[in-house]
C-alpha positions in Angstrom: -29.7 -19.6 18.0 -31.9 -17.1 16.1 -34.1 -18.5 13.3 -33.2 -17.4 9.8 -35.6 -15.0 8.1 -38.4 -16.7 6.2 -36.8 -16.0 2.8 -33.4 -17.4 3.9 -35.1 -20.5 5.4 -37.1 -21.0 2.2 -34.0 -20.7 0.1 -32.2 -23.2 2.3 -35.1 -25.7 2.0 -35.2 -25.4 -1.7 -31.4 -26.0 -1.9 -31.7 -29.1 0.3 -34.6 -30.5 -1.8 -32.7 -29.8 -5.1 -29.5 -31.3 -3.8 -31.2 -34.5 -2.5 -33.2 -35.0 -5.7 -30.0 -34.6 -7.8 -28.1 -37.2 -5.7 -31.1 -39.6 -6.1 -31.5 -39.1 -9.9 -29.8 -42.3 -10.8 -26.1 -41.4 -10.7 -23.6 -42.7 -8.2 -23.1 -46.3 -9.3 -24.8 -49.0 -7.3 -25.4 -47.1 -4.1 -28.5 -48.2 -2.1 -31.3 -45.7 -1.4 -30.3 -45.6 2.3 -26.7 -44.9 1.4 -27.7 -42.1 -0.9 -30.0 -40.6 1.7 -27.2 -40.5 4.3 -24.8 -39.1 1.6 -27.3 -36.3 0.8 -27.7 -35.4 4.5 -24.0 -35.3 5.1 -23.1 -33.2 2.1 -26.0 -30.9 2.6 -24.9 -30.2 6.2 -21.3 -29.5 5.0 -22.5 -27.1 2.3 -24.9 -25.3 4.6 -22.0 -24.8 7.1 -19.9 -23.2 4.3 -22.9 -21.1 3.1 -23.6 -19.7 6.6 -20.3 -19.6 8.5 -18.9 -16.1 9.2 -16.1 -15.6 8.3 -16.3 -17.8 5.2 -14.5 -21.1 5.6 -14.0 -23.1 2.4 -13.1 -26.4 4.2 -16.7 -27.8 4.6 -17.5 -27.2 0.9 -14.2 -28.8 -0.1 -15.0 -31.8 2.1 -18.4 -32.1 0.5 -16.8 -32.3 -3.0 -14.4 -35.0 -1.8 -17.1 -37.0 -0.2 -19.0 -37.2 -3.5 -15.9 -38.4 -5.4 -15.3 -41.1 -2.7 -19.0 -42.2 -3.3 -18.2 -42.5 -7.1 -20.0 -39.3 -8.2 -17.3 -38.6 -10.8 -19.3 -38.1 -14.0 -18.4 -34.6 -15.5 -22.0 -33.9 -16.5 -23.2 -34.7 -13.0 -20.4 -32.5 -11.6 -21.6 -29.5 -13.7 -25.2 -30.0 -12.3 -23.8 -30.2 -8.8 -21.9 -26.9 -9.2 -25.0 -25.2 -10.6 -27.1 -26.3 -7.6 -24.4 -25.2 -5.1 -24.7 -21.6 -6.4 -28.6 -21.5 -6.2 -30.0 -19.4 -4.9 -27.5 -16.5 -5.3 -26.0 -15.4 -2.0 -26.3 -11.7 -1.3 -22.7 -11.2 0.0 -21.2 -12.6 -3.2 -20.3 -15.9 -1.5 -21.7 -18.0 -4.3 -18.6 -18.1 -6.6 -16.3 -18.7 -3.6 -18.6 -21.6 -2.4 -18.7 -23.1 -5.8 -14.9 -22.8 -6.2 -14.3 -24.5 -2.9 -16.7 -27.3 -3.7 -15.0 -27.7 -7.2 -11.6 -27.6 -5.6 -12.5 -30.4 -3.2 -14.1 -32.5 -5.9 -11.2 -32.0 -8.3 -8.6 -32.7 -5.6 -10.2 -35.9 -4.6 -10.7 -37.0 -8.2 -7.1 -36.3 -8.9 -6.0 -38.3 -5.9 -8.1 -41.2 -7.0 -6.8 -41.0 -10.5 -3.2 -40.7 -9.3 -3.8 -43.8 -7.2 -5.0 -45.6 -10.3 -2.0 -44.3 -12.2 0.4 -45.6 -9.6 -1.4 -49.0 -9.6 -1.0 -49.1 -13.4 2.7 -48.2 -13.1 3.3 -50.8 -10.5 1.5 -53.3 -12.6 3.6 -52.3 -15.6 6.8 -52.6 -13.5 5.7 -56.0 -12.2 4.9 -57.1 -15.7 8.3 -56.0 -16.9 10.1 -57.8 -14.1 8.1 -60.9 -14.5 8.5 -61.0 -18.3 11.6 -63.3 -18.1 9.8 -65.8 -15.8 6.3 -65.7 -17.1 6.2 -63.8 -20.4 2.8 -64.9 -21.5 1.0 -64.4 -18.2 2.5 -60.9 -17.6 1.7 -59.9 -21.2 -1.9 -60.9 -20.7 -2.2 -58.9 -17.4 -0.5 -55.9 -18.9 -2.6 -56.0 -22.1 -5.8 -56.1 -20.0 -4.7 -53.0 -18.0 -3.4 -51.3 -21.1 -6.6 -51.8 -23.2 -9.1 -51.1 -20.4 -7.4 -48.2 -18.5 -9.6 -45.1 -18.2 -6.6 -42.8 -18.8 -4.5 -42.6 -22.0 -1.3 -44.6 -22.2 1.3 -44.5 -24.8 4.6 -46.5 -25.1 7.6 -45.1 -26.9 11.2 -46.0 -27.5 14.2 -44.1 -26.3 14.5 -42.3 -29.6 11.2 -40.7 -28.9 9.1 -42.6 -31.4 5.6 -43.7 -30.3 5.2 -47.4 -30.6 1.8 -48.1 -29.2 -1.2 -46.3 -27.8 -4.3 -47.5 -25.9 -8.0 -46.7 -26.8 -8.3 -44.0 -24.1 -5.3 -42.1 -25.6 -6.7 -42.4 -29.1 -10.0 -41.0 -27.8 -8.3 -38.3 -25.9 -6.6 -37.0 -29.1 -9.7 -37.5 -31.2 -7.5 -39.5 -33.7 -6.9 -43.0 -35.0 -4.1 -45.3 -33.7 -2.2 -44.9 -37.0 -2.3 -41.1 -36.6 -0.2 -41.4 -33.4 1.9 -44.5 -33.7 5.1 -43.8 -35.5 5.1 -40.1 -34.6 7.8 -38.5 -32.6 7.1 -37.4 -29.1 8.8 -34.0 -29.7 6.2 -33.3 -32.5 3.7 -32.8 -29.7 5.1 -29.4 -28.5 2.5 -26.8 -27.6 3.2 -23.0 -27.2 1.8 -23.1 -23.6 4.0 -26.0 -22.5 5.0 -25.6 -18.8 8.6 -24.3 -18.6 11.0 -27.3 -17.9 8.8 -30.0 -19.4 11.2 -30.8 -22.3 14.3 -30.4 -20.1 12.8 -33.1 -17.8 12.0 -35.3 -20.8 15.6 -35.1 -22.0 16.8 -36.1 -18.6 14.4 -39.1 -18.6 15.3 -40.6 -21.9 19.0 -40.2 -21.1 18.5 -42.2 -17.9 19.2 -39.3 -15.5 15.7 -39.6 -14.0 13.0 -42.3 -13.8 9.8 -40.2 -13.8 8.4 -36.8 -14.2 4.9 -35.1 -14.0 3.6 -32.0 -15.5 0.3 -30.4 -16.6 0.7 -30.1 -20.4 -1.6 -29.1 -23.3 -1.9 -30.9 -26.6 -3.6 -30.2 -29.9 -6.4 -32.7 -30.8 -6.9 -33.8 -34.4 -9.7 -31.3 -34.7 -7.4 -28.4 -33.6 -8.9 -28.0 -30.2 -6.7 -28.0 -27.1 -6.9 -30.6 -24.5 -5.2 -30.1 -21.1 -3.7 -33.2 -19.5 -1.9 -34.3 -16.3 1.1 -36.1 -17.9 3.2 -38.7 -16.1 6.1 -40.2 -18.0 8.0 -43.2 -16.6 11.2 -44.8 -17.8 11.4 -48.6 -18.3 14.9 -50.0 -18.1 16.3 -53.3 -19.3 17.8 -56.0 -17.1 21.1 -54.1 -17.1 19.5 -50.9 -16.1 19.8 -49.2 -19.4 16.9 -47.0 -20.7 14.7 -49.0 -23.1 11.1 -47.7 -23.2 9.1 -44.7 -22.0 5.5 -45.0 -20.8 3.3 -41.9 -20.8 0.0 -41.7 -19.0 -2.3 -38.8 -19.7 -5.3 -37.7 -17.6 -7.7 -35.3 -19.2 -8.0 -32.3 -16.9 -9.4 -29.8 -19.4 -12.6 -29.1 -17.4 -10.6 -28.7 -14.2 -8.1 -26.4 -15.9 -10.7 -24.2 -17.4 -12.5 -23.9 -14.0 -9.2 -23.0 -12.4 -8.6 -20.4 -15.1 -12.0 -18.9 -14.5 -11.4 -18.8 -10.7 -7.9 -17.2 -11.3 -9.4 -14.6 -13.6 -11.9 -13.7 -10.9 -9.2 -13.5 -8.3 -7.0 -11.2 -10.4 -9.5 -8.9 -12.2 -11.7 -6.2 -11.0 -15.4 -7.3 -11.4 -16.6 -3.7 -12.1 -14.2 -2.7 -14.8 -12.7 -6.0 -16.0 -9.2 -4.6 -15.6 -6.5 -6.4 -13.7 -6.8 -5.7 -10.0 -4.4 -4.7 -7.3 -3.2 -8.2 -6.7 -2.5 -8.7 -10.4 -0.6 -5.4 -10.7 1.7 -6.2 -7.7 2.3 -9.7 -9.0 3.4 -8.3 -12.4 5.4 -5.5 -10.8 7.3 -7.8 -8.4 8.1 -10.1 -11.3 10.0 -7.3 -13.0 12.4 -7.1 -10.0 13.1 -10.9 -9.8 15.9 -11.1 -12.5 16.1 -7.7 -14.3 18.5 -7.2 -17.2 21.3 -4.6 -16.7 19.9 -1.1 -17.2 16.3 -2.3 -17.2 13.8 0.6 -16.4 10.2 0.7 -15.3 7.6 3.5 -15.3 4.5 4.0 -13.1 1.7 6.4 -13.8 -0.6 6.6 -10.7 -4.0 8.0 -11.7 -6.7 9.4 -9.4 -9.9 10.9 -10.7 -10.6 14.5 -9.8 -14.0 15.2 -8.2 -15.2 11.5 -8.2 -16.5 11.8 -4.6 -18.8 14.6 -5.7 -20.4 12.3 -8.3 -20.7 9.5 -5.8 -22.3 11.7 -3.1 -24.6 13.6 -5.5 -25.8 10.9 -8.0 -25.2 7.8 -5.9 -22.9 4.8 -6.0 -24.6 3.3 -9.0 -23.7 6.3 -11.1 -20.2 6.3 -9.6 -19.8 2.7 -10.7 -21.0 3.5 -14.2 -18.5 6.4 -14.4 -15.6 4.2 -13.2 -16.5 1.5 -15.8 -16.7 4.2 -18.6 -13.4 5.7 -17.5 -11.7 2.3 -17.5 -13.0 1.6 -21.0 -11.6 4.9 -22.3 -8.3 4.5 -20.7 -8.0 0.9 -21.9 -8.8 1.9 -25.5 -6.3 4.9 -25.3 -3.5 2.8 -23.9 -4.0 -0.4 -25.9 -1.7 0.6 -28.7 1.1 1.2 -26.2 0.8 -2.3 -24.7 1.1 -1.2 -21.1 -0.6 -2.9 -18.2 -3.6 -0.8 -16.9 -5.0 -1.9 -13.5 -7.6 -0.6 -11.1 -6.2 -0.4 -7.5 -9.5 0.4 -5.9 -11.9 3.3 -5.6 -11.1 5.8 -8.3 -7.4 5.0 -8.4 -5.8 3.4 -11.5 -2.2 2.6 -12.4 -0.3 2.1 -15.6 2.8 -0.1 -15.5 5.5 0.5 -18.2 7.7 -2.5 -18.6 11.1 -1.9 -20.2 10.5 1.8 -20.2 12.6 3.8 -22.6 12.8 6.9 -20.3 10.9 9.7 -18.6 9.6 11.0 -22.0 7.7 7.7 -22.6 6.2 7.8 -19.1 5.2 11.4 -19.5 3.6 10.5 -22.9 1.5 7.9 -21.1 0.4 10.4 -18.5 -0.6 12.8 -21.3 -2.5 10.1 -23.0 -4.5 9.4 -19.8 -5.4 13.1 -19.4 -6.3 13.4 -23.1 -8.6 10.4 -22.9 -10.7 12.1 -20.2 -11.1 15.5 -21.8 -14.5 14.8 -23.2 -17.5 14.4 -20.8 -18.8 10.9 -19.9 -22.4 10.1 -20.4 -23.9 8.4 -17.3 -27.6 8.0 -17.5 -29.0 11.4 -18.4 -26.0 13.2 -17.1 -23.0 14.5 -19.0 -20.2 14.3 -16.4 -16.9 16.1 -16.8 -14.2 14.0 -15.2 -10.5 14.9 -15.0 -7.6 13.2 -13.3 -4.3 13.8 -11.6 -1.3 11.7 -12.5 1.9 11.0 -10.5 4.7 9.8 -12.9 7.7 7.8 -11.7 10.4 6.5 -14.1 13.5 4.7 -12.7 16.0 2.0 -13.4 14.9 -1.2 -11.7 18.3 -1.5 -9.9 17.8 1.8 -8.0 14.5 1.0 -6.3 12.2 -1.8 -5.0 8.6 -2.6 -5.8 7.2 -1.0 -2.7 9.5 2.0 -2.8 8.5 2.7 -6.4 4.8 2.5 -5.5 5.2 4.8 -2.5 7.1 7.3 -4.6 4.5 7.3 -7.4 1.7 7.6 -4.8 3.4 10.6 -3.2 4.0 12.2 -6.6 0.3 11.7 -7.4 -0.8 13.6 -4.3 1.7 16.4 -5.1 0.0 16.7 -8.5 -3.4 17.1 -6.6 -1.9 19.7 -4.3 -0.5 21.7 -7.3 -3.9 22.1 -8.8 -5.3 18.8 -10.2 -6.0 18.0 -13.8 -2.2 17.6 -14.4 0.7 15.2 -14.4 3.6 15.6 -12.1 7.0 14.0 -12.4 8.8 12.3 -9.5 11.2 14.6 -7.8 13.8 12.7 -5.6 14.4 15.7 -3.3 10.7 16.4 -2.7 10.0 12.8 -2.3 12.7 12.4 0.4 11.2 15.4 2.3 7.7 13.8 2.0 9.0 10.5 3.3 10.7 12.3 6.2 7.5 14.1 7.0 5.7 10.7 6.9 8.3 9.2 9.2 8.0 12.1 11.5 4.2 12.0 11.7 4.2 8.2 12.3 6.6 8.3 15.2 5.6 11.7 16.7 2.6 10.5 18.8 4.7 8.2 20.9 8.0 10.2 20.8 7.1 12.3 23.8 6.4 9.3 25.9 9.7 7.8 24.9 11.6 10.9 26.0 13.0 11.8 22.6 12.4 15.5 22.9 14.7 18.0 24.6 15.2 21.7 24.9 18.0 24.0 24.0 18.1 27.7 25.0 19.3 30.7 22.9 20.4 33.9 24.6 18.7 37.3 24.1 20.9 40.2 25.0 20.4 43.9 25.7 22.0 45.9 22.9 23.3 48.8 25.0 25.6 46.6 27.1 25.3 43.0 25.7 24.1 41.6 29.0 22.0 38.4 29.1 18.3 39.4 29.6 16.4 36.4 28.4 16.6 33.0 26.7 14.3 31.4 24.1 13.3 27.8 24.7 13.8 25.8 21.4 12.5 22.2 21.3 14.6 19.5 19.6 13.7 16.0 18.6 16.3 13.2 18.8 14.8 11.0 16.2 16.2 7.4 16.2 16.5 7.3 12.4 16.7 10.9 11.2 19.0 12.3 13.9 18.4 15.6 15.8 15.6 17.6 14.2 15.0 21.3 14.7 11.5 22.8 15.1 11.2 23.7 11.4 11.3 20.0 10.6 8.5 18.8 12.8 6.4 21.6 14.4 4.2 22.0 11.3 3.5 18.3 11.3 2.8 18.5 15.0 0.2 21.2 14.3 -1.4 19.1 11.6 -1.7 16.0 13.7 -2.7 17.7 16.9 0.4 16.5 18.8 1.4 20.2 19.2 -1.0 20.3 22.2 0.8 17.8 24.5 4.2 18.8 23.0 3.6 22.5 23.7 2.4 21.7 27.2 5.6 19.6 27.8 7.9 22.4 26.5 6.2 25.0 28.8 6.6 22.7 31.8 10.2 22.0 31.1 11.1 25.7 30.3 9.3 27.1 33.4 10.9 24.5 35.6 14.4 25.5 34.2 13.6 29.2 34.6 12.5 28.7 38.2 15.7 26.8 38.9 17.8 29.7 37.5 15.8 32.2 39.6 16.4 30.3 42.8 20.1 29.9 41.9 21.0 33.4 40.5 18.2 35.6 41.9 17.9 39.0 40.0 20.5 37.8 37.4 18.2 35.0 36.2 17.0 35.6 32.6 13.5 35.9 31.4 12.2 32.7 29.8 10.6 33.1 26.3 8.4 30.2 25.1 6.8 30.0 21.6 3.0 29.3 21.4 1.6 27.6 18.4 -1.6 29.0 16.8 -3.6 25.9 17.9 -2.4 26.5 21.5 -3.7 30.1 21.6 -7.1 28.9 20.3 -7.3 26.2 23.0 -9.5 27.0 26.1 -7.2 25.0 28.3 -4.1 27.2 27.8 -4.8 29.7 30.6 -5.4 27.0 33.3 -2.4 25.1 32.0 -0.1 28.1 32.4 -1.5 28.8 35.8 -1.0 25.3 36.9 2.6 25.2 35.5 3.5 28.5 37.2 2.2 27.2 40.5 3.8 23.8 40.3 7.3 25.2 39.3 7.1 28.2 41.5 8.1 30.5 38.7 7.4 34.3 39.0 5.0 35.1 36.1 7.1 38.2 35.3 9.9 35.9 34.2 7.8 34.2 31.6 7.2 35.7 28.1 5.1 33.8 25.6 5.8 34.5 21.9 2.9 34.4 19.5 2.8 34.8 15.7 0.8 37.4 13.9 -1.6 34.7 12.7 -2.6 33.8 16.2 -5.3 36.5 16.2 -7.3 37.3 13.1 -9.6 40.1 14.3 -10.8 42.1 17.2 -13.6 39.6 17.9 -11.2 36.6 17.9 -11.7 34.4 21.0 -7.9 34.1 21.2 -7.8 37.8 22.4 -9.7 36.8 25.5 -7.1 34.1 26.2 -4.2 36.5 25.7 -5.7 39.1 28.0 -6.2 36.5 30.7 -2.5 35.5 30.4 -1.4 39.1 30.8 -3.7 39.6 33.8 -1.9 36.6 35.3 1.4 38.6 35.1 2.8 36.8 32.0 4.1 39.1 29.2 3.5 38.5 25.5 5.6 39.3 22.4 4.8 39.1 18.7 7.3 36.7 17.0 8.5 37.0 13.4 6.9 40.4 13.0 6.5 41.4 9.3 6.0 37.9 7.9 2.2 37.7 8.4 -0.6 40.2 7.9 1.1 42.9 9.9 -2.2 44.7 10.5 -1.2 47.7 12.7 -4.7 48.1 14.1 -4.6 44.5 15.4 -1.1 45.1 16.8 -2.5 48.0 18.7 -5.3 45.8 20.2 -3.0 42.9 21.2 -2.0 42.9 24.9 1.7 42.6 24.0 4.8 44.2 25.5 7.3 43.4 22.8 7.8 42.3 19.2 10.6 40.5 17.5 11.6 41.7 14.0 11.5 38.7 11.6 15.0 37.3 11.1 14.5 37.5 7.3 14.7 41.3 7.5 18.1 41.3 9.3 19.3 38.3 7.2 18.6 40.2 4.0 21.1 42.8 5.1 23.8 40.2 4.3 22.6 39.8 0.7 24.7 42.0 -1.7 22.0 41.7 -4.4 19.5 43.6 -2.2 19.3 47.3 -1.4 21.0 47.4 2.0 20.0 51.1 2.7 16.3 50.3 2.1 16.6 47.3 4.4 17.9 49.4 7.2 15.2 52.0 6.7 12.6 49.2 7.0 14.2 47.9 10.2 14.4 51.5 11.6 10.7 52.1 10.8 9.7 48.9 12.7 11.8 50.0 15.7 10.2 53.5 15.6 6.7 52.0 15.3 7.2 49.6 18.2 8.5 52.3 20.5 5.6 54.5 19.5 3.3 51.7 20.8 5.5 51.3 23.9 6.9 47.9 22.9 10.3 46.4 23.5 12.0 45.5 20.2 14.1 42.4 19.6 16.1 41.8 16.4 16.6 38.2 15.3 19.5 36.6 13.3 22.1 39.2 14.4 25.4 37.6 13.3 28.0 40.4 13.1 29.3 43.2 15.4 28.6 45.7 12.7 24.9 44.8 12.6 24.7 44.8 16.4 26.2 48.3 16.5 23.9 49.6 13.8 20.8 48.2 15.6 22.1 49.7 18.9 22.4 53.1 17.2 18.9 53.1 15.9 17.5 52.3 19.4 16.7 48.6 19.1 16.4 47.1 22.6 17.4 43.5 22.4 19.1 41.2 19.9 19.2 37.5 19.3 21.5 35.6 16.9 24.8 33.7 16.5 26.8 36.8 17.4 25.2 36.6 20.9 25.1 32.9 21.2 23.7 29.8 19.5 21.1 27.5 21.1 22.9 25.5 23.9 22.2 23.2 26.7 20.9 24.7 30.0 24.3 24.0 31.7 26.0 26.4 29.2 23.4 29.1 30.0 24.1 28.6 33.7 27.9 29.1 33.2 27.1 32.3 31.2 24.9 33.7 33.9 27.6 33.0 36.5 30.2 34.6 34.2 28.1 37.8 34.3 28.0 39.5 31.0 29.8 37.4 28.3 30.0 38.2 25.5 29.8 42.0 25.4 
């Protein structure tokens, strides 16, 4: 075991000496010196375990607190000194408060158990005294009076009508009053605004005889106006016939313990940097709104994220970043205070405003504008005037139409939409866009494993020669059979595959499947087998492994390279020096042909088109689709299509028109010299078996 650094060892020694001296300072009843020495050694060992264990375990510290109570170290002043020593010296990882809290919890729990045991003894003695009253009234009265007068906890006796009949000295001291101030008063005069829910219902059940006992933590006002917190136990005393006759209340002063617990709770539910409620407090409040909402209840969420905060952190340091966050929190709290909404810090530079009982979207938008207005002026941090803005995602819904987590996800997605749209603005939740974003997320989460699970498959769409309508090629179109979202087309997941990098293994799989299918048709139908067209993503064309992948797949499937055409987009190559050009030339040298897909939707730089080693281009389907739109100039549309066909033929390229849906359009394209066509008029994407039947049928449809 490695020795602790000198500073840590010195701190540990100082702690041991201080702790031992404190336990030997005269407290602890009548313990002998040897007993105190053993007690100090045991508790020091337990506390050192708690100080040094990683991860932190509160159990040893709790045990140390309990051991001291069992050794009669129960004086509150002594306890305060013990807690102070536990936290010295400060621990660098912030463990001090947690260590002190665990020690205090163990001490308080053991003290409470000891007190409850005393209460139970008193109650049993009271019951015994009552039961023996008929046989030995004077003896039982003497015993009861001794207990009543000398008990360390407050005891009061009342009748069933709720009038206080007698109080003991401890109760008088607890209330800071005189006996005559309490005796004769009614119990229900002692109501406090912070009474635990249910305490008075339980009291009503007790005096009516429905229950014999109840316990609650309850506050009372002392004679000087201060509040004292007590652990209240009320028992019912019945007569010989079992009818309610008296009530006995026993009150233990737990004010110090209550305040300690409140401090610990505040630390657990508030952000130490800004003092705002933290993430845990926010979710606790949010979930409470969904427990029993009134009909029509609405909530609003404003998710706030600072713009440019990372730049401040990276350039000026984390200390400046913390100062900025504290200043922003102060501004937001001051601006939102008149509205009465909960402002919390979720972490980092993210804040949230919760609107309870929202009156509608306008109120939520007003809160978002207030947030943005509060941050318009620069924030002074040290010698720097820092301009800080924010983006706000706004959600406002009826409680019945959502859940806490769904509302949070929707607000978070809306926030990032606000950032994407330019920052420094608020954006309102859009159900349609949110649904699409959720779908994209669901797609991205499952996609990495979907290929291994066999969820992808390929359909094939015919490409036909315009002069005679014969089948000349098919395009491989990947589909995803998603278990929750159903069958998804390429438009719904290829972009996400590009972003996540899954496009590389997915593209390789599509190429393998398509080439294998093309090779099977070639073996089965010979010269009648169609050319196989496969789309390449931009990331694939820029990958050095594409050429060896294609070579390997052609070799493993036995497909003639002349039956494979790879379709690329105009954005696949951005200049004459682009490395992708070398890859494309290598593919053509291998015998594979290339075509430009969706021509006219990208940069359409004619000089680049001249430099590309392509043998064909496909006119973007939007050009042909626009010919169906009566609001557009059809004649101009046809002139554009004709110009593209003429240009392609000038460059020696084969031209394919996409989205051909009518015989009239097919005829018009045929007349202007377009070579091939693809679209629903010639066939929708189908399973490979359907393509096989079509090849065998030789020429359907014409």
